[in-house]
N, C-alpha and C positions, 0 to 999 in steps of 0.2 A: 755095634759098627762102630762109632767113635771111639773104641779102645783100638781099632784097626786099625784107623784111622789116623791114632796117636801114634803108635807101630808104625805105621808107616813115616810118618813124619819125622821119627827119632831116625828109622833107617837109612831113610833119604841124607840129614845130616852128617849121621855118621859115615857113610861111605864118602860124604864130601868133605871132608873136615880132618877124618881119621888115615894115616897111611897104608899104603898097598898091603895086605899081609893078615890085617885083621878078617877076622870069622865074627858074622853073626849067626845067631841062634835065635830066631825068633821063637816066642812061644804061641802055643796055642790057644792057651788063654792067661789071662793074669795081665800087670802091667811092669814084667823085669823085659828085660832085652838083657841076654848075656853074651857078654866077647869078647873071642880068645884073642889074647894081646899078638903079635909078632912074636917069635924066637927071641928069647933074651932079654925082654923086656917084665919085669915084677912087678906083677899086681896090686902088692903089697909096699912098695915101693913108690908107684903109681897112686897109692892109695895118701900117701904120705905129702907125695910133690903135690897135688889136685887142695888136700886140705890147707896148704898154705896158702893157695889161691881161691878157698874157701866154696871148694869144689869139693861136695859127699855124694862118693860112687860107694859100693863094696865089692871088695879084696874077697875073690872065687874061696882064699883060705880060709875065710868066716862060716865058709858052708860046709865045712869039712873035717870031722874030729882025724884027717889025716894029716892034715896041714895040704893036701893038695889041690889041686883046679888053682895054682900058682900063676896061671898063663891068664886066668879067667877073670872080668869083673862085672857086677852086674847095674847094671844102669834101670833107674826106675822110669818110665817111658807112661808117667802116668795123667801127666801135668800138660796142658796145651803148648805146646812151643811160642816161647818171648823171648824177648833180648838179652837178659839173665842166661835163661837158657842157654839159647844157642852162640852165645861168648863162653858161655863152659864147654858145650860141644869144642868149641876152637880153639881154645886151651887146652884142654886136654886131647884136643889131636896130634897140638905141637909139644903135649907133652911126652907123646907117645914115642913122635918121629927124634 
């Protein structure tokens, strides 16, 4: 139940801070959310821009031998939301916009 609550908190923040056109794939279990980025946003480029802001996320191509999933990122939702995570989600939303 705690995991589902954490997932819901992340989903609410992503829906609040990320631009329209983002699609979420909530897992049936586990600690990760898959986020499909709006058309034209490259996950690897977003990953590099996020790292410059000390934000870590996993670009989809890391999980594909054929380097597809270029419009997906994986976000860990296993940690309780705190000020740093809240701010990171706001910054990610701004970078995507």
